[in-house]
PDB file of N, CA, C, O and CB in Angstrom:
ATOM      1  N   MET A   1    -267.061 111.074  43.367  1.00  0.00           N
ATOM      2  CA  MET A   1    -268.036 110.093  42.943  1.00  0.00           C
ATOM      3  C   MET A   1    -267.828 109.716  41.472  1.00  0.00           C
ATOM      4  O   MET A   1    -267.889 108.535  41.128  1.00  0.00           O
ATOM      5  CB  MET A   1    -269.450 110.628  43.164  1.00  0.00           C
ATOM      6  N   ALA A   2    -267.586 110.691  40.608  1.00  0.00           N
ATOM      7  CA  ALA A   2    -267.387 110.405  39.188  1.00  0.00           C
ATOM      8  C   ALA A   2    -266.083 109.636  38.974  1.00  0.00           C
ATOM      9  O   ALA A   2    -265.974 108.816  38.062  1.00  0.00           O
ATOM     10  CB  ALA A   2    -267.379 111.713  38.369  1.00  0.00           C
ATOM     11  N   LEU A   3    -265.095 109.915  39.830  1.00  0.00           N
ATOM     12  CA  LEU A   3    -263.827 109.212  39.709  1.00  0.00           C
ATOM     13  C   LEU A   3    -263.992 107.737  40.028  1.00  0.00           C
ATOM     14  O   LEU A   3    -263.360 106.895  39.390  1.00  0.00           O
ATOM     15  CB  LEU A   3    -262.784 109.835  40.626  1.00  0.00           C
ATOM     16  N   ARG A   4    -264.819 107.414  40.991  1.00  0.00           N
ATOM     17  CA  ARG A   4    -265.069 106.004  41.315  1.00  0.00           C
ATOM     18  C   ARG A   4    -265.715 105.274  40.150  1.00  0.00           C
ATOM     19  O   ARG A   4    -265.435 104.099  39.914  1.00  0.00           O
ATOM     20  CB  ARG A   4    -265.956 105.890  42.552  1.00  0.00           C
ATOM     21  N   LYS A   5    -266.576 105.969  39.426  1.00  0.00           N
ATOM     22  CA  LYS A   5    -267.217 105.348  38.258  1.00  0.00           C
ATOM     23  C   LYS A   5    -266.169 105.024  37.196  1.00  0.00           C
ATOM     24  O   LYS A   5    -266.179 103.946  36.602  1.00  0.00           O
ATOM     25  CB  LYS A   5    -268.312 106.279  37.668  1.00  0.00           C
ATOM     26  N   LEU A   6    -265.254 105.987  36.967  1.00  0.00           N
ATOM     27  CA  LEU A   6    -264.223 105.779  35.957  1.00  0.00           C
ATOM     28  C   LEU A   6    -263.276 104.646  36.347  1.00  0.00           C
ATOM     29  O   LEU A   6    -262.914 103.821  35.508  1.00  0.00           O
ATOM     30  CB  LEU A   6    -263.435 107.063  35.739  1.00  0.00           C
ATOM     31  N   ILE A   7    -262.877 104.607  37.613  1.00  0.00           N
ATOM     32  CA  ILE A   7    -261.947 103.588  38.067  1.00  0.00           C
ATOM     33  C   ILE A   7    -262.598 102.217  38.055  1.00  0.00           C
ATOM     34  O   ILE A   7    -261.937 101.217  37.773  1.00  0.00           O
ATOM     35  CB  ILE A   7    -261.436 103.916  39.463  1.00  0.00           C
ATOM     36  N   GLY A   8    -263.876 102.161  38.355  1.00  0.00           N
ATOM     37  CA  GLY A   8    -264.574 100.884  38.421  1.00  0.00           C
ATOM     38  C   GLY A   8    -264.905 100.290  37.064  1.00  0.00           C
ATOM     39  O   GLY A   8    -265.231  99.106  36.977  1.00  0.00           O
ATOM     40  N   GLN A   9    -264.829 101.084  36.001  1.00  0.00           N
ATOM     41  CA  GLN A   9    -265.175 100.575  34.674  1.00  0.00           C
ATOM     42  C   GLN A   9    -264.065  99.694  34.127  1.00  0.00           C
ATOM     43  O   GLN A   9    -262.895  99.845  34.477  1.00  0.00           O
ATOM     44  CB  GLN A   9    -265.451 101.732  33.708  1.00  0.00           C
ATOM     45  N   ARG A  10    -264.458  98.774  33.264  1.00  0.00           N
ATOM     46  CA  ARG A  10    -263.466  97.937  32.587  1.00  0.00           C
ATOM     47  C   ARG A  10    -262.791  98.732  31.482  1.00  0.00           C
ATOM     48  O   ARG A  10    -263.355  99.689  30.952  1.00  0.00           O
ATOM     49  CB  ARG A  10    -264.119  96.659  32.011  1.00  0.00           C
ATOM     50  N   LEU A  11    -261.587  98.326  31.148  1.00  0.00           N
ATOM     51  CA  LEU A  11    -260.880  98.965  30.040  1.00  0.00           C
ATOM     52  C   LEU A  11    -261.521  98.573  28.726  1.00  0.00           C
ATOM     53  O   LEU A  11    -262.023  97.457  28.592  1.00  0.00           O
ATOM     54  CB  LEU A  11    -259.389  98.584  30.044  1.00  0.00           C
ATOM     55  N   PRO A  12    -261.514  99.473  27.752  1.00  0.00           N
ATOM     56  CA  PRO A  12    -262.083  99.114  26.448  1.00  0.00           C
ATOM     57  C   PRO A  12    -261.213  98.065  25.757  1.00  0.00           C
ATOM     58  O   PRO A  12    -260.011  97.974  26.004  1.00  0.00           O
ATOM     59  CB  PRO A  12    -262.225 100.366  25.552  1.00  0.00           C
ATOM     60  N   GLU A  13    -261.835  97.292  24.902  1.00  0.00           N
ATOM     61  CA  GLU A  13    -261.112  96.272  24.140  1.00  0.00           C
ATOM     62  C   GLU A  13    -260.228  96.960  23.105  1.00  0.00           C
ATOM     63  O   GLU A  13    -260.635  97.964  22.521  1.00  0.00           O
ATOM     64  CB  GLU A  13    -262.100  95.278  23.452  1.00  0.00           C
ATOM     65  N   PRO A  14    -259.026  96.438  22.868  1.00  0.00           N
ATOM     66  CA  PRO A  14    -258.169  97.052  21.847  1.00  0.00           C
ATOM     67  C   PRO A  14    -258.768  96.862  20.461  1.00  0.00           C
ATOM     68  O   PRO A  14    -259.471  95.881  20.217  1.00  0.00           O
ATOM     69  CB  PRO A  14    -256.748  96.454  21.896  1.00  0.00           C
ATOM     70  N   PRO A  15    -258.497  97.790  19.559  1.00  0.00           N
ATOM     71  CA  PRO A  15    -259.023  97.650  18.196  1.00  0.00           C
ATOM     72  C   PRO A  15    -258.463  96.405  17.515  1.00  0.00           C
ATOM     73  O   PRO A  15    -257.420  95.884  17.909  1.00  0.00           O
ATOM     74  CB  PRO A  15    -258.692  98.897  17.363  1.00  0.00           C
ATOM     75  N   GLU A  16    -259.151  95.950  16.515  1.00  0.00           N
ATOM     76  CA  GLU A  16    -258.766  94.719  15.814  1.00  0.00           C
ATOM     77  C   GLU A  16    -257.402  94.846  15.135  1.00  0.00           C
ATOM     78  O   GLU A  16    -256.641  93.879  15.110  1.00  0.00           O
ATOM     79  CB  GLU A  16    -259.824  94.357  14.777  1.00  0.00           C
ATOM     80  N   GLY A  17    -257.085  96.000  14.592  1.00  0.00           N
ATOM     81  CA  GLY A  17    -255.842  96.187  13.856  1.00  0.00           C
ATOM     82  C   GLY A  17    -254.644  96.494  14.740  1.00  0.00           C
ATOM     83  O   GLY A  17    -253.585  96.842  14.217  1.00  0.00           O
ATOM     84  N   ALA A  18    -254.764  96.382  16.041  1.00  0.00           N
ATOM     85  CA  ALA A  18    -253.690  96.760  16.957  1.00  0.00           C
ATOM     86  C   ALA A  18    -252.800  95.583  17.317  1.00  0.00           C
ATOM     87  O   ALA A  18    -252.247  95.549  18.416  1.00  0.00           O
ATOM     88  CB  ALA A  18    -254.268  97.361  18.215  1.00  0.00           C
ATOM     89  N   SER A  19    -252.651  94.632  16.430  1.00  0.00           N
ATOM     90  CA  SER A  19    -251.833  93.466  16.735  1.00  0.00           C
ATOM     91  C   SER A  19    -250.360  93.682  16.380  1.00  0.00           C
ATOM     92  O   SER A  19    -249.560  92.749  16.461  1.00  0.00           O
ATOM     93  CB  SER A  19    -252.368  92.255  15.998  1.00  0.00           C
ATOM     94  N   SER A  20    -249.997  94.909  15.985  1.00  0.00           N
ATOM     95  CA  SER A  20    -248.600  95.178  15.631  1.00  0.00           C
ATOM     96  C   SER A  20    -247.752  95.248  16.894  1.00  0.00           C
ATOM     97  O   SER A  20    -248.267  95.404  18.001  1.00  0.00           O
ATOM     98  CB  SER A  20    -248.478  96.496  14.821  1.00  0.00           C
ATOM     99  N   SER A  21    -246.457  95.131  16.706  1.00  0.00           N
ATOM    100  CA  SER A  21    -245.548  95.127  17.850  1.00  0.00           C
ATOM    101  C   SER A  21    -245.401  96.535  18.426  1.00  0.00           C
ATOM    102  O   SER A  21    -245.780  97.526  17.801  1.00  0.00           O
ATOM    103  CB  SER A  21    -244.171  94.571  17.442  1.00  0.00           C
ATOM    104  N   ILE A  22    -244.847  96.594  19.617  1.00  0.00           N
ATOM    105  CA  ILE A  22    -244.620  97.871  20.288  1.00  0.00           C
ATOM    106  C   ILE A  22    -243.656  98.737  19.472  1.00  0.00           C
ATOM    107  O   ILE A  22    -243.830  99.953  19.385  1.00  0.00           O
ATOM    108  CB  ILE A  22    -244.068  97.643  21.712  1.00  0.00           C
ATOM    109  N   VAL A  23    -242.649  98.112  18.881  1.00  0.00           N
ATOM    110  CA  VAL A  23    -241.671  98.869  18.089  1.00  0.00           C
ATOM    111  C   VAL A  23    -242.357  99.534  16.902  1.00  0.00           C
ATOM    112  O   VAL A  23    -242.086 100.700  16.611  1.00  0.00           O
ATOM    113  CB  VAL A  23    -240.528  97.946  17.598  1.00  0.00           C
ATOM    114  N   GLU A  24    -243.224  98.828  16.223  1.00  0.00           N
ATOM    115  CA  GLU A  24    -243.937  99.405  15.088  1.00  0.00           C
ATOM    116  C   GLU A  24    -244.847 100.541  15.536  1.00  0.00           C
ATOM    117  O   GLU A  24    -244.988 101.541  14.832  1.00  0.00           O
ATOM    118  CB  GLU A  24    -244.753  98.329  14.369  1.00  0.00           C
ATOM    119  N   GLN A  25    -245.462 100.391  16.699  1.00  0.00           N
ATOM    120  CA  GLN A  25    -246.323 101.454  17.214  1.00  0.00           C
ATOM    121  C   GLN A  25    -245.515 102.692  17.572  1.00  0.00           C
ATOM    122  O   GLN A  25    -245.958 103.813  17.324  1.00  0.00           O
ATOM    123  CB  GLN A  25    -247.099 100.967  18.433  1.00  0.00           C
ATOM    124  N   VAL A  26    -244.334 102.501  18.152  1.00  0.00           N
ATOM    125  CA  VAL A  26    -243.485 103.644  18.508  1.00  0.00           C
ATOM    126  C   VAL A  26    -242.991 104.341  17.245  1.00  0.00           C
ATOM    127  O   VAL A  26    -242.966 105.570  17.191  1.00  0.00           O
ATOM    128  CB  VAL A  26    -242.285 103.189  19.378  1.00  0.00           C
ATOM    129  N   LEU A  27    -242.602 103.579  16.235  1.00  0.00           N
ATOM    130  CA  LEU A  27    -242.110 104.180  14.995  1.00  0.00           C
ATOM    131  C   LEU A  27    -243.206 104.896  14.217  1.00  0.00           C
ATOM    132  O   LEU A  27    -242.914 105.731  13.361  1.00  0.00           O
ATOM    133  CB  LEU A  27    -241.483 103.118  14.123  1.00  0.00           C
ATOM    134  N   ALA A  28    -244.463 104.577  14.508  1.00  0.00           N
ATOM    135  CA  ALA A  28    -245.576 105.215  13.817  1.00  0.00           C
ATOM    136  C   ALA A  28    -245.972 106.546  14.458  1.00  0.00           C
ATOM    137  O   ALA A  28    -246.887 107.210  13.973  1.00  0.00           O
ATOM    138  CB  ALA A  28    -246.769 104.283  13.794  1.00  0.00           C
ATOM    139  N   VAL A  29    -245.301 106.945  15.536  1.00  0.00           N
ATOM    140  CA  VAL A  29    -245.614 108.205  16.217  1.00  0.00           C
ATOM    141  C   VAL A  29    -245.327 109.358  15.266  1.00  0.00           C
ATOM    142  O   VAL A  29    -244.268 109.388  14.638  1.00  0.00           O
ATOM    143  CB  VAL A  29    -244.791 108.356  17.539  1.00  0.00           C
ATOM    144  N   PRO A  30    -246.256 110.312  15.149  1.00  0.00           N
ATOM    145  CA  PRO A  30    -246.053 111.417  14.197  1.00  0.00           C
ATOM    146  C   PRO A  30    -244.818 112.264  14.475  1.00  0.00           C
ATOM    147  O   PRO A  30    -244.275 112.866  13.549  1.00  0.00           O
ATOM    148  CB  PRO A  30    -247.253 112.304  14.200  1.00  0.00           C
ATOM    149  N   GLN A  31    -244.360 112.328  15.721  1.00  0.00           N
ATOM    150  CA  GLN A  31    -243.196 113.148  16.036  1.00  0.00           C
ATOM    151  C   GLN A  31    -241.931 112.604  15.382  1.00  0.00           C
ATOM    152  O   GLN A  31    -240.964 113.346  15.206  1.00  0.00           O
ATOM    153  CB  GLN A  31    -243.006 113.233  17.543  1.00  0.00           C
ATOM    154  N   LEU A  32    -241.920 111.341  15.024  1.00  0.00           N
ATOM    155  CA  LEU A  32    -240.757 110.752  14.382  1.00  0.00           C
ATOM    156  C   LEU A  32    -240.852 110.798  12.858  1.00  0.00           C
ATOM    157  O   LEU A  32    -240.060 110.159  12.164  1.00  0.00           O
ATOM    158  CB  LEU A  32    -240.586 109.323  14.843  1.00  0.00           C
ATOM    159  N   GLY A  33    -241.805 111.541  12.346  1.00  0.00           N
ATOM    160  CA  GLY A  33    -242.017 111.595  10.903  1.00  0.00           C
ATOM    161  C   GLY A  33    -240.815 112.097  10.126  1.00  0.00           C
ATOM    162  O   GLY A  33    -240.468 111.537   9.086  1.00  0.00           O
ATOM    163  N   ALA A  34    -240.179 113.142  10.621  1.00  0.00           N
ATOM    164  CA  ALA A  34    -239.017 113.705   9.905  1.00  0.00           C
ATOM    165  C   ALA A  34    -237.854 112.711   9.902  1.00  0.00           C
ATOM    166  O   ALA A  34    -237.190 112.538   8.880  1.00  0.00           O
ATOM    167  CB  ALA A  34    -238.571 115.044  10.555  1.00  0.00           C
ATOM    168  N   ALA A  35    -237.605 112.059  11.040  1.00  0.00           N
ATOM    169  CA  ALA A  35    -236.517 111.089  11.108  1.00  0.00           C
ATOM    170  C   ALA A  35    -236.815 109.887  10.219  1.00  0.00           C
ATOM    171  O   ALA A  35    -235.920 109.361   9.557  1.00  0.00           O
ATOM    172  CB  ALA A  35    -236.289 110.636  12.559  1.00  0.00           C
ATOM    173  N   ARG A  36    -238.059 109.459  10.206  1.00  0.00           N
ATOM    174  CA  ARG A  36    -238.433 108.321   9.370  1.00  0.00           C
ATOM    175  C   ARG A  36    -238.299 108.673   7.890  1.00  0.00           C
ATOM    176  O   ARG A  36    -237.834 107.849   7.102  1.00  0.00           O
ATOM    177  CB  ARG A  36    -239.871 107.871   9.683  1.00  0.00           C
ATOM    178  N   LEU A  37    -238.697 109.873   7.505  1.00  0.00           N
ATOM    179  CA  LEU A  37    -238.562 110.316   6.114  1.00  0.00           C
ATOM    180  C   LEU A  37    -237.098 110.371   5.704  1.00  0.00           C
ATOM    181  O   LEU A  37    -236.736 109.928   4.614  1.00  0.00           O
ATOM    182  CB  LEU A  37    -239.215 111.693   5.919  1.00  0.00           C
ATOM    183  N   PHE A  38    -236.247 110.921   6.589  1.00  0.00           N
ATOM    184  CA  PHE A  38    -234.816 110.961   6.307  1.00  0.00           C
ATOM    185  C   PHE A  38    -234.272 109.552   6.120  1.00  0.00           C
ATOM    186  O   PHE A  38    -233.543 109.291   5.163  1.00  0.00           O
ATOM    187  CB  PHE A  38    -234.060 111.679   7.437  1.00  0.00           C
ATOM    188  N   TRP A  39    -234.622 108.638   7.028  1.00  0.00           N
ATOM    189  CA  TRP A  39    -234.092 107.278   6.951  1.00  0.00           C
ATOM    190  C   TRP A  39    -234.570 106.575   5.684  1.00  0.00           C
ATOM    191  O   TRP A  39    -233.788 105.874   5.043  1.00  0.00           O
ATOM    192  CB  TRP A  39    -234.505 106.472   8.187  1.00  0.00           C
ATOM    193  N   ASP A  40    -235.833 106.749   5.312  1.00  0.00           N
ATOM    194  CA  ASP A  40    -236.344 106.122   4.087  1.00  0.00           C
ATOM    195  C   ASP A  40    -235.618 106.656   2.854  1.00  0.00           C
ATOM    196  O   ASP A  40    -235.257 105.886   1.963  1.00  0.00           O
ATOM    197  CB  ASP A  40    -237.858 106.362   3.952  1.00  0.00           C
ATOM    198  N   ASN A  41    -235.406 107.958   2.801  1.00  0.00           N
ATOM    199  CA  ASN A  41    -234.687 108.537   1.662  1.00  0.00           C
ATOM    200  C   ASN A  41    -233.217 108.102   1.657  1.00  0.00           C
ATOM    201  O   ASN A  41    -232.638 107.864   0.597  1.00  0.00           O
ATOM    202  CB  ASN A  41    -234.782 110.076   1.695  1.00  0.00           C
ATOM    203  N   PHE A  42    -232.629 108.002   2.835  1.00  0.00           N
ATOM    204  CA  PHE A  42    -231.231 107.575   2.943  1.00  0.00           C
ATOM    205  C   PHE A  42    -231.077 106.121   2.503  1.00  0.00           C
ATOM    206  O   PHE A  42    -230.085 105.766   1.867  1.00  0.00           O
ATOM    207  CB  PHE A  42    -230.721 107.751   4.390  1.00  0.00           C
ATOM    208  N   ARG A  43    -232.046 105.287   2.837  1.00  0.00           N
ATOM    209  CA  ARG A  43    -231.993 103.876   2.411  1.00  0.00           C
ATOM    210  C   ARG A  43    -232.144 103.737   0.907  1.00  0.00           C
ATOM    211  O   ARG A  43    -231.594 102.816   0.303  1.00  0.00           O
ATOM    212  CB  ARG A  43    -233.083 103.065   3.112  1.00  0.00           C
ATOM    213  N   ASP A  44    -232.900 104.662   0.296  1.00  0.00           N
ATOM    214  CA  ASP A  44    -233.026 104.634  -1.168  1.00  0.00           C
ATOM    215  C   ASP A  44    -231.688 104.880  -1.846  1.00  0.00           C
ATOM    216  O   ASP A  44    -231.470 104.437  -2.974  1.00  0.00           O
ATOM    217  CB  ASP A  44    -234.042 105.677  -1.636  1.00  0.00           C
ATOM    218  N   LEU A  45    -230.797 105.579  -1.170  1.00  0.00           N
ATOM    219  CA  LEU A  45    -229.480 105.891  -1.720  1.00  0.00           C
ATOM    220  C   LEU A  45    -228.421 104.880  -1.292  1.00  0.00           C
ATOM    221  O   LEU A  45    -227.232 105.198  -1.308  1.00  0.00           O
ATOM    222  CB  LEU A  45    -229.059 107.282  -1.296  1.00  0.00           C
ATOM    223  N   GLN A  46    -228.819 103.695  -0.919  1.00  0.00           N
ATOM    224  CA  GLN A  46    -227.883 102.703  -0.392  1.00  0.00           C
ATOM    225  C   GLN A  46    -226.713 102.404  -1.325  1.00  0.00           C
ATOM    226  O   GLN A  46    -225.605 102.205  -0.826  1.00  0.00           O
ATOM    227  CB  GLN A  46    -228.616 101.432  -0.101  1.00  0.00           C
ATOM    228  N   PRO A  47    -226.883 102.360  -2.637  1.00  0.00           N
ATOM    229  CA  PRO A  47    -225.702 102.144  -3.485  1.00  0.00           C
ATOM    230  C   PRO A  47    -224.659 103.260  -3.371  1.00  0.00           C
ATOM    231  O   PRO A  47    -223.487 103.045  -3.678  1.00  0.00           O
ATOM    232  CB  PRO A  47    -226.133 102.011  -4.927  1.00  0.00           C
ATOM    233  N   TRP A  48    -225.077 104.434  -2.938  1.00  0.00           N
ATOM    234  CA  TRP A  48    -224.170 105.569  -2.815  1.00  0.00           C
ATOM    235  C   TRP A  48    -223.554 105.689  -1.426  1.00  0.00           C
ATOM    236  O   TRP A  48    -222.778 106.614  -1.186  1.00  0.00           O
ATOM    237  CB  TRP A  48    -224.897 106.839  -3.152  1.00  0.00           C
ATOM    238  N   TRP A  49    -223.872 104.790  -0.510  1.00  0.00           N
ATOM    239  CA  TRP A  49    -223.368 104.871   0.852  1.00  0.00           C
ATOM    240  C   TRP A  49    -221.842 104.926   0.944  1.00  0.00           C
ATOM    241  O   TRP A  49    -221.327 105.661   1.786  1.00  0.00           O
ATOM    242  CB  TRP A  49    -223.868 103.702   1.631  1.00  0.00           C
ATOM    243  N   PRO A  50    -221.091 104.185   0.117  1.00  0.00           N
ATOM    244  CA  PRO A  50    -219.628 104.290   0.226  1.00  0.00           C
ATOM    245  C   PRO A  50    -219.100 105.707  -0.043  1.00  0.00           C
ATOM    246  O   PRO A  50    -218.005 106.055   0.398  1.00  0.00           O
ATOM    247  CB  PRO A  50    -218.976 103.320  -0.743  1.00  0.00           C
ATOM    248  N   VAL A  51    -219.868 106.510  -0.755  1.00  0.00           N
ATOM    249  CA  VAL A  51    -219.463 107.887  -1.016  1.00  0.00           C
ATOM    250  C   VAL A  51    -220.104 108.833   0.005  1.00  0.00           C
ATOM    251  O   VAL A  51    -219.441 109.729   0.527  1.00  0.00           O
ATOM    252  CB  VAL A  51    -219.850 108.303  -2.454  1.00  0.00           C
ATOM    253  N   LEU A  52    -221.400 108.629   0.289  1.00  0.00           N
ATOM    254  CA  LEU A  52    -222.142 109.553   1.135  1.00  0.00           C
ATOM    255  C   LEU A  52    -221.727 109.515   2.602  1.00  0.00           C
ATOM    256  O   LEU A  52    -221.579 110.569   3.221  1.00  0.00           O
ATOM    257  CB  LEU A  52    -223.596 109.258   1.028  1.00  0.00           C
ATOM    258  N   VAL A  53    -221.539 108.343   3.165  1.00  0.00           N
ATOM    259  CA  VAL A  53    -221.238 108.241   4.596  1.00  0.00           C
ATOM    260  C   VAL A  53    -219.918 108.928   4.937  1.00  0.00           C
ATOM    261  O   VAL A  53    -219.883 109.727   5.873  1.00  0.00           O
ATOM    262  CB  VAL A  53    -221.188 106.770   5.025  1.00  0.00           C
ATOM    263  N   PRO A  54    -218.826 108.649   4.214  1.00  0.00           N
ATOM    264  CA  PRO A  54    -217.594 109.388   4.534  1.00  0.00           C
ATOM    265  C   PRO A  54    -217.724 110.898   4.323  1.00  0.00           C
ATOM    266  O   PRO A  54    -217.164 111.686   5.086  1.00  0.00           O
ATOM    267  CB  PRO A  54    -216.452 108.864   3.688  1.00  0.00           C
ATOM    268  N   MET A  55    -218.466 111.299   3.282  1.00  0.00           N
ATOM    269  CA  MET A  55    -218.646 112.723   3.036  1.00  0.00           C
ATOM    270  C   MET A  55    -219.430 113.373   4.178  1.00  0.00           C
ATOM    271  O   MET A  55    -219.063 114.453   4.643  1.00  0.00           O
ATOM    272  CB  MET A  55    -219.365 112.947   1.696  1.00  0.00           C
ATOM    273  N   LEU A  56    -220.509 112.725   4.634  1.00  0.00           N
ATOM    274  CA  LEU A  56    -221.282 113.269   5.744  1.00  0.00           C
ATOM    275  C   LEU A  56    -220.450 113.331   7.022  1.00  0.00           C
ATOM    276  O   LEU A  56    -220.555 114.293   7.782  1.00  0.00           O
ATOM    277  CB  LEU A  56    -222.535 112.432   5.974  1.00  0.00           C
ATOM    278  N   LEU A  57    -219.632 112.321   7.262  1.00  0.00           N
ATOM    279  CA  LEU A  57    -218.753 112.340   8.431  1.00  0.00           C
ATOM    280  C   LEU A  57    -217.737 113.475   8.336  1.00  0.00           C
ATOM    281  O   LEU A  57    -217.491 114.176   9.318  1.00  0.00           O
ATOM    282  CB  LEU A  57    -218.029 110.997   8.577  1.00  0.00           C
ATOM    283  N   TRP A  58    -217.156 113.652   7.171  1.00  0.00           N
ATOM    284  CA  TRP A  58    -216.168 114.709   6.977  1.00  0.00           C
ATOM    285  C   TRP A  58    -216.795 116.088   7.197  1.00  0.00           C
ATOM    286  O   TRP A  58    -216.220 116.930   7.887  1.00  0.00           O
ATOM    287  CB  TRP A  58    -215.559 114.619   5.567  1.00  0.00           C
ATOM    288  N   VAL A  59    -217.971 116.318   6.610  1.00  0.00           N
ATOM    289  CA  VAL A  59    -218.657 117.602   6.773  1.00  0.00           C
ATOM    290  C   VAL A  59    -219.027 117.819   8.237  1.00  0.00           C
ATOM    291  O   VAL A  59    -218.869 118.922   8.759  1.00  0.00           O
ATOM    292  CB  VAL A  59    -219.921 117.665   5.883  1.00  0.00           C
ATOM    293  N   GLY A  60    -219.516 116.777   8.900  1.00  0.00           N
ATOM    294  CA  GLY A  60    -219.896 116.909  10.304  1.00  0.00           C
ATOM    295  C   GLY A  60    -218.716 117.221  11.203  1.00  0.00           C
ATOM    296  O   GLY A  60    -218.803 118.100  12.061  1.00  0.00           O
ATOM    297  N   VAL A  61    -217.615 116.512  11.016  1.00  0.00           N
ATOM    298  CA  VAL A  61    -216.432 116.740  11.858  1.00  0.00           C
ATOM    299  C   VAL A  61    -215.837 118.112  11.586  1.00  0.00           C
ATOM    300  O   VAL A  61    -215.454 118.808  12.527  1.00  0.00           O
ATOM    301  CB  VAL A  61    -215.371 115.647  11.616  1.00  0.00           C
ATOM    302  N   SER A  62    -215.750 118.517  10.333  1.00  0.00           N
ATOM    303  CA  SER A  62    -215.163 119.829  10.031  1.00  0.00           C
ATOM    304  C   SER A  62    -216.051 120.958  10.567  1.00  0.00           C
ATOM    305  O   SER A  62    -215.533 121.959  11.063  1.00  0.00           O
ATOM    306  CB  SER A  62    -214.958 119.990   8.505  1.00  0.00           C
ATOM    307  N   THR A  63    -217.359 120.816  10.476  1.00  0.00           N
ATOM    308  CA  THR A  63    -218.263 121.818  11.030  1.00  0.00           C
ATOM    309  C   THR A  63    -218.130 121.882  12.544  1.00  0.00           C
ATOM    310  O   THR A  63    -218.118 122.969  13.123  1.00  0.00           O
ATOM    311  CB  THR A  63    -219.711 121.513  10.637  1.00  0.00           C
ATOM    312  N   TYR A  64    -218.032 120.732  13.180  1.00  0.00           N
ATOM    313  CA  TYR A  64    -217.855 120.677  14.631  1.00  0.00           C
ATOM    314  C   TYR A  64    -216.573 121.401  15.050  1.00  0.00           C
ATOM    315  O   TYR A  64    -216.571 122.177  16.005  1.00  0.00           O
ATOM    316  CB  TYR A  64    -217.823 119.215  15.112  1.00  0.00           C
ATOM    317  N   ARG A  65    -215.501 121.140  14.336  1.00  0.00           N
ATOM    318  CA  ARG A  65    -214.216 121.778  14.669  1.00  0.00           C
ATOM    319  C   ARG A  65    -214.278 123.296  14.483  1.00  0.00           C
ATOM    320  O   ARG A  65    -213.749 124.041  15.307  1.00  0.00           O
ATOM    321  CB  ARG A  65    -213.088 121.191  13.799  1.00  0.00           C
ATOM    322  N   LYS A  66    -214.920 123.757  13.407  1.00  0.00           N
ATOM    323  CA  LYS A  66    -215.049 125.196  13.169  1.00  0.00           C
ATOM    324  C   LYS A  66    -215.858 125.861  14.278  1.00  0.00           C
ATOM    325  O   LYS A  66    -215.495 126.933  14.762  1.00  0.00           O
ATOM    326  CB  LYS A  66    -215.707 125.459  11.806  1.00  0.00           C
ATOM    327  N   GLU A  67    -216.953 125.222  14.677  1.00  0.00           N
ATOM    328  CA  GLU A  67    -217.789 125.797  15.725  1.00  0.00           C
ATOM    329  C   GLU A  67    -217.061 125.798  17.066  1.00  0.00           C
ATOM    330  O   GLU A  67    -217.177 126.756  17.831  1.00  0.00           O
ATOM    331  CB  GLU A  67    -219.106 125.025  15.840  1.00  0.00           C
ATOM    332  N   ARG A  68    -216.314 124.738  17.357  1.00  0.00           N
ATOM    333  CA  ARG A  68    -215.537 124.704  18.605  1.00  0.00           C
ATOM    334  C   ARG A  68    -214.467 125.789  18.606  1.00  0.00           C
ATOM    335  O   ARG A  68    -214.232 126.434  19.628  1.00  0.00           O
ATOM    336  CB  ARG A  68    -214.884 123.320  18.799  1.00  0.00           C
ATOM    337  N   ALA A  69    -213.825 125.989  17.468  1.00  0.00           N
ATOM    338  CA  ALA A  69    -212.803 127.040  17.373  1.00  0.00           C
ATOM    339  C   ALA A  69    -213.432 128.414  17.538  1.00  0.00           C
ATOM    340  O   ALA A  69    -212.855 129.287  18.187  1.00  0.00           O
ATOM    341  CB  ALA A  69    -212.059 126.957  16.025  1.00  0.00           C
ATOM    342  N   ALA A  70    -214.598 128.614  16.964  1.00  0.00           N
ATOM    343  CA  ALA A  70    -215.277 129.909  17.092  1.00  0.00           C
ATOM    344  C   ALA A  70    -215.674 130.154  18.543  1.00  0.00           C
ATOM    345  O   ALA A  70    -215.528 131.269  19.043  1.00  0.00           O
ATOM    346  CB  ALA A  70    -216.524 129.968  16.179  1.00  0.00           C
ATOM    347  N   LEU A  71    -216.175 129.123  19.223  1.00  0.00           N
ATOM    348  CA  LEU A  71    -216.536 129.279  20.635  1.00  0.00           C
ATOM    349  C   LEU A  71    -215.316 129.501  21.512  1.00  0.00           C
ATOM    350  O   LEU A  71    -215.357 130.286  22.459  1.00  0.00           O
ATOM    351  CB  LEU A  71    -217.299 128.059  21.120  1.00  0.00           C
ATOM    352  N   ALA A  72    -214.246 128.818  21.201  1.00  0.00           N
ATOM    353  CA  ALA A  72    -213.006 129.005  21.982  1.00  0.00           C
ATOM    354  C   ALA A  72    -212.470 130.413  21.777  1.00  0.00           C
ATOM    355  O   ALA A  72    -211.918 130.994  22.711  1.00  0.00           O
ATOM    356  CB  ALA A  72    -211.928 127.959  21.577  1.00  0.00           C
ATOM    357  N   GLY A  73    -212.614 130.970  20.604  1.00  0.00           N
ATOM    358  CA  GLY A  73    -212.165 132.325  20.325  1.00  0.00           C
ATOM    359  C   GLY A  73    -213.017 133.368  21.027  1.00  0.00           C
ATOM    360  O   GLY A  73    -212.506 134.417  21.418  1.00  0.00           O
ATOM    361  N   GLU A  74    -214.306 133.100  21.194  1.00  0.00           N
ATOM    362  CA  GLU A  74    -215.199 134.038  21.863  1.00  0.00           C
ATOM    363  C   GLU A  74    -214.943 134.085  23.364  1.00  0.00           C
ATOM    364  O   GLU A  74    -215.037 135.153  23.969  1.00  0.00           O
ATOM    365  CB  GLU A  74    -216.647 133.664  21.595  1.00  0.00           C
ATOM    366  N   THR A  75    -214.625 132.962  23.968  1.00  0.00           N
ATOM    367  CA  THR A  75    -214.458 132.918  25.420  1.00  0.00           C
ATOM    368  C   THR A  75    -213.081 133.413  25.866  1.00  0.00           C
ATOM    369  O   THR A  75    -212.911 133.808  27.020  1.00  0.00           O
ATOM    370  CB  THR A  75    -214.676 131.504  25.921  1.00  0.00           C
ATOM    371  N   SER A  76    -212.107 133.395  24.969  1.00  0.00           N
ATOM    372  CA  SER A  76    -210.746 133.810  25.347  1.00  0.00           C
ATOM    373  C   SER A  76    -210.623 135.304  25.455  1.00  0.00           C
ATOM    374  O   SER A  76    -209.546 135.815  25.762  1.00  0.00           O
ATOM    375  CB  SER A  76    -209.738 133.296  24.347  1.00  0.00           C
TER     376      SER A  76
END
């Protein structure tokens, strides 16, 4: 009986400030806070991108190779 009352009711009106796009609403999710903070700080360093991006790629690839070698050594 209570379920019929809930189903029969109209949906509430959206708040006045909810005219933002779906993308903005998704990006405002608190779970993405760390990624958003990283991206904002990374954008602040945009003049340094020619140095930072290759360095980050180099560190990432070398770390990946070391970990793969360590795993290959453990399984052999």
